C-alpha positions as a printed NumPy array, in Angstrom:
array([[106.248,  79.291, 157.865],
       [103.329,  77.244, 159.379],
       [101.673,  74.657, 157.554],
       [ 98.229,  73.586, 157.868],
       [ 97.439,  71.21 , 160.889],
       [ 97.546,  67.641, 159.592],
       [ 95.595,  64.849, 161.043],
       [ 97.895,  62.357, 159.716],
       [101.513,  61.764, 160.328],
       [103.317,  63.121, 157.212],
       [106.825,  64.817, 156.346],
       [106.211,  68.342, 155.134],
       [107.446,  69.325, 151.766],
       [109.082,  72.408, 153.225],
       [110.77 ,  73.189, 156.639],
       [112.333,  69.783, 157.152],
       [115.953,  69.826, 158.361],
       [117.205,  66.633, 157.3  ],
       [114.047,  64.45 , 156.215],
       [111.115,  66.312, 157.885],
       [110.333,  63.309, 160.29 ],
       [110.538,  65.649, 163.524],
       [108.689,  68.51 , 161.592],
       [106.133,  66.006, 160.862],
       [105.784,  64.938, 164.188],
       [105.573,  68.067, 165.509],
       [102.916,  69.369, 163.179],
       [100.934,  66.232, 163.953],
       [100.903,  66.698, 167.764],
       [100.751,  70.368, 167.758],
       [104.085,  70.926, 169.24 ],
       [107.023,  73.227, 168.07 ],
       [109.135,  71.43 , 165.277],
       [112.282,  72.902, 167.198],
       [111.048,  71.378, 170.492],
       [110.821,  67.806, 168.769],
       [114.054,  68.352, 167.204],
       [115.557,  69.293, 170.63 ],
       [113.821,  66.346, 172.375],
       [115.257,  63.981, 169.722],
       [118.669,  65.225, 170.206],
       [118.278,  64.871, 173.834],
       [117.104,  61.344, 173.697],
       [120.222,  60.438, 171.263],
       [122.236,  60.916, 174.725],
       [120.448,  57.959, 176.072],
       [121.164,  54.209, 174.741],
       [118.652,  53.041, 172.337],
       [117.512,  52.729, 168.68 ],
       [116.858,  56.376, 168.092],
       [118.695,  56.716, 165.087],
       [117.102,  53.441, 163.754],
       [113.589,  54.759, 164.603],
       [114.344,  58.131, 162.703],
       [115.288,  56.142, 159.533],
       [112.435,  53.778, 159.665],
       [109.957,  56.851, 160.072],
       [111.734,  58.584, 157.386],
       [110.96 ,  55.582, 154.77 ],
       [107.179,  54.794, 156.187],
       [106.129,  58.697, 156.568],
       [104.699,  59.936, 153.203],
       [105.547,  63.42 , 151.949],
       [102.685,  65.999, 152.513],
       [100.68 ,  67.192, 149.77 ],
       [100.826,  70.813, 150.828]])
């Protein structure tokens, strides 16, 4: 199910796996949601604050109205 292209960074109400952060990023930048999820999982193999960034985005990204 595709959602309308959003100009702002929001988490969709439907289609999110955990919190909808990767789905929201994919929708905002016109990328596949699964590609964004895959890239996030690949980035977790590298050292860095990926999980912290995900949690921060989870709290600061509003839910979409659609």
